[in-house]
N, C-alpha and C positions, 0 to 999 in steps of 0.2 A: 505493499501499497502504501501511495506517497501522500506525505504530508504535507499541507500548506497552512500556517500559521498567515492568517487576514488581518493582520495587525500591522504598524508602524511602529508600533513600541519597541525600543532597546532593550526596555528589562521584562516584556514575555519572550523577545526572544534569548534572552540573558538567562531565564529559566527553563526553557526547553533543552535549548546547549545542556545546562546543567543534568539534567535526564535522560542528556543521550537519544533524543527523541530525532532522527535523521528528516530534516524539512526544509523546504524553502521558502521567502516572505513572499507575500501578493497583500500588497495594501488592497484594500477593496474601494475604499474612496466612498464610499456608500452615503447618503444621503442618510444621515440619523432624524428623523420624525417620529415623536409618540405618539399616541392613541391617548385620548383622554382619559382619566381612570383608571389605569395601570399602577397596584401598588410598586413598593421600589423595588423587589425581585422581580418584579414582570416588567420592569422598564430594563433594568439593565438585561434577562434573558432576551424580551424583544429586539434591544441592539445590537445585542449578538447575532440574534439571530438574521437580523438587517447584513450586518456585514458579512457572515458566511454567505449566504444568497447570493449577494453581491461578488463578491469570489467564487460562488460554482460559477458563473459563468465562462468563465478563461482554461476548466477543466472537466475533461471527462470522466477520470476514474482518476481520482482522490478522494483524500479526506480532511475536509476543511476543518484548521481549529480557527474560532473566533470567538472575543472576549472583549466585554465592554465592565469597568467599573464606577461604582457609584460610591458616594458617601451620606447616610444618610444622618440626621438630627434635626428631631421633634418634630419626623415626617418627612419634614424636606427634603429636596436630594438636590448636594451640592455638587457640581458637575465641576470641570474645568475654571477656573477666573477669568473672567473677561479682560483685567488689567490689576493693576497693584493695587487698586484703593479695592475691587472686589475680592482679591484673594487676600489684604488684613482685615477684611468684614468675616470671611470666613474664618480667620481663625481664631479673631477674639469669639466667635460664636461656639466655637470650637473648645476653646481654650478654660480649661479645668473641669472639663464635660468629660464623660462619654459617648462615643458616637460607632454607627454602624456600619461596615465597608462591606458592600457588595459585591460580587463578581460574577457575571452573566456567564457562560460559559455556551456554546453553538457548535456541536460537534456534525459536523453537514457530511455523508457520504456519497458524492456526483452521480459515482455510476446507478447509485437504487433512492436517492431524492430522501435515501432516508436521515433525520434531524436525533440527536436526544439532546437536548436541552436541559439547561440545570443549574443553580446561582447557589453560591458559598457565602457565609453570614461570618464578619470574623469581628467581637466587640474591640477598641482601642479606645483608652481616655489617656486626653493629655494633662499636664500640667499646667495649672493656672500660668496664663502668659502676661507679661507685662507690655506694653507696646512697644517699647525699643528695642525690644526679643523679637517681635511679631515685624516691624518696620526692619531689621539689621535681616530676618529670613528671607521678608519677601524679594531684599535688595539681592541677595544671593541669585532670584532669577528662577530658584530651583521650583516653586508653588504653582507659576506660571500655566504649565503642561499637564497637571495632575489635579484629580475629579478631590475636592476638597481643598486644596491652596499645600499640599504638603506632600513629599515622596518618604517614606518610611526607610527605604533605602539608603540613604543620603544623610543631607544635613537633618532633614526632617525627622529624623529620630530620636533629634533633641530636646524633642517635644511630647513624648509620649513617654507618659506614665507606665504606661501596662497595657497586654495586649489578652483577648482571651480567641483563641483561636487560631487561625492556620496562618500566620506570617506572610507565606507567599503571595494567600491573597489579595491579603492586604499592598502587595508591588503588584495586582495586575494580573495575576493569572493561579488559582486553588492548583498547584500541581502533583500533589500528590493523587487529589482527587478526580484529575484529568488522566491521570499516567492509569488507573483501575478501570475509568469509564472506556479509557483509550481497548485496556483491554479486554472487557465484558462485550464491547460493538465486533472487535475482531472473533469474537467464539460464535 
């Protein structure tokens, strides 16, 4: 089976390389539109499915791996910040509190059109953050391309008091679960 990662994320690429899975990268460039009324996990799963189906158009026999990670606090979804002010707003919202990171994954077999869609949730608690700490972190530029305006695998690790669940899920791909799902699908 040929595996295709439908993502431009260097973090997802690194995780799949860590797992030893042979794969190629093909960015889907899918338009990410959400229908109204979806729960947060359904949003992440829906976006992953959109990405997988867009990438699938280019491969007749492959397993497309697509994912979408969101941060949820108080029922609100935090995507990638629009600008530095938006990143600071998100970090102030997360300061001293627990939030949930949800990664939706879609595995799509292009030969059979069979999809396996699932999501993983991880609870993350931030230390209380002062304005200077938030501004200094935003100035690094790291928050700008990450859901919730932080990267746990980078300088954002300094903001995190604790996590409950899968660390890789917070990075952007629930690796252990993904590898198990791939084994199940190959049987």
